[in-house]
N, C-alpha and C positions, 0 to 999 in steps of 0.2 A: 504494500500500500504506500503510495507516495506520501512524503512528509506533510504535504499541504492538505491531505484528505482529512475529513472528520473521522471521529472514532467509528470503527466498523460495527460495533456492538452497542451503540447508544441505547436503543430500545431495550435490549436485554439488561443493560445496567439499570434502567429505570424500574423495570419489573423486579429485578433481584433486590435492589435497594429498598423498594417499597415493601416487599415481603419481609426483609430483615427488620425494618422499622415497625411493621405490623406485629411481628412476633415479639420483638423487644417490648413494645408497648403492652401487649397482652400479658407477657411474663411479669411486667411491673404493675399489673392491675389496672391498665388503661385500655380503652377501646379507640382504635384509630379507624375512622370511618372510610372504608375502601371506596364507597360511592363518590367521594369527593375527588378521587384520583383516576377515574376512568377516562379514556380518551374522549376529548370534546369538552370536558369539565375544566373550568378555570384553575382549579386546584392542581390538576395534572401539569399544566403548563408552568404554573408557579413552582411546583416541586422540581421540575426539570431545570428551570432557570436557577433556582436556589441551589440545587445539587451542583450544577456547572460552576456557579459562583463560588461555592464552597471548595471545589476542587482547584479552581484557578487562584483564589485569594487565600485560602486556608482558614477562612472564618465560617463557622456554622450558624451564625446569627440568623441569616435569611432562612435557612433550612429549618431552624427551630421555630421561627415565626409561622412558616407554612404548615408544619406539622402541628403546631399549637392550636391552629384554627380548626383542626379536624380531630382533636383528641378529647376524650371525656373519661371520667372514672368508670370502671366496670360496675 
């Protein structure tokens, strides 16, 4: 893959990371609403942008904000 190409598995990363956060939240006694992250929902685009920002900048603040809007105690 040329160096200028985007990541070849971007969609897979989104799914894998969401499953990780869903399971982490559940183990900690929280419910992360998956309906907020389905394709076409604003939360999904926000999650992807926040994840990319986190990877580029090294700050998880945006990611925490996006996940925080979709989480509730079990």
